[in-house]
C-alpha positions in Angstrom: 0.0 0.0 0.0 2.9 2.4 0.7 4.0 2.1 -2.9 0.6 3.0 -4.2 0.5 6.1 -1.9 4.0 7.2 -3.1 3.0 6.7 -6.8 -0.2 8.7 -6.2 1.8 11.6 -4.6 4.4 11.6 -7.4 1.8 11.6 -10.2 -0.5 14.1 -8.4 2.3 16.4 -7.3 1.1 19.2 -9.6 -1.9 19.8 -7.3 -1.8 22.6 -4.7 -2.4 20.1 -1.9 -1.5 16.4 -2.5 -3.4 15.1 0.6 -7.0 16.1 -0.4 -8.9 18.3 -2.8 -11.9 19.4 -0.6 -11.5 22.9 0.9 -10.8 23.4 4.6 -12.8 26.2 6.2 -10.7 28.9 7.8 -12.5 28.3 11.2 -12.4 24.5 11.0 -11.7 22.8 14.4 -11.9 19.1 13.5 -11.1 16.7 10.6 -12.4 13.1 10.6 -10.6 10.3 8.8 -12.8 7.2 8.8 -10.9 4.0 7.9 -7.6 5.5 8.8 -5.6 2.3 8.3 -2.0 3.1 9.3 -2.9 6.7 9.9 -0.4 8.1 7.4 -3.0 10.5 5.9 -4.3 11.6 9.4 -0.8 12.3 10.6 0.2 14.2 7.4 -2.9 16.4 7.6 -2.3 17.0 11.4 1.2 18.2 10.6 -0.1 20.5 7.9 -2.8 22.0 10.1 -1.5 22.1 13.7 -4.4 24.3 14.8 -7.0 21.6 13.8 -7.7 18.4 15.7 -7.6 15.3 13.4 -9.5 12.2 14.4 -8.5 8.9 12.8 -10.9 6.0 13.3 -10.5 2.4 12.2 -11.3 -1.2 13.4 -7.9 -1.6 15.0 -5.7 1.0 16.6 -2.9 1.9 14.2 0.7 1.0 15.3 2.2 4.5 15.1 5.2 5.3 17.4 4.8 9.1 16.9 1.5 10.9 16.6 1.3 14.7 16.6 -0.4 16.2 19.6 -3.4 17.4 17.5 -4.0 13.9 16.1 -6.2 11.4 17.9 -6.2 7.8 16.6 -9.0 5.5 17.8 -9.7 1.8 17.2 -12.9 -0.1 17.9 -11.8 -3.5 19.4 -14.6 -5.9 20.4 -17.1 -3.2 21.5 -14.3 -1.3 23.4 -13.1 2.1 22.3 -9.3 2.6 22.7 -7.7 6.0 22.3 -4.0 6.4 21.4 -2.4 9.8 22.0 
């Protein structure tokens, strides 16, 4: 999957913002990433917008050793919500 992401970024590098195309409101406070997977996208967007809290949600908590302070990664494990900060 990492190779696909890299290929997409290289081929799509002419875009103003390679992470997404939808506009972010100037007064936005939260961004939600459903199906975050390894949380690469959520962490990248959290780095781009340190003033916005990014929530990443998936079935399992992503194994990330470093997460920016404005990025909250959550995983649903057997009816139990776990939060990684």
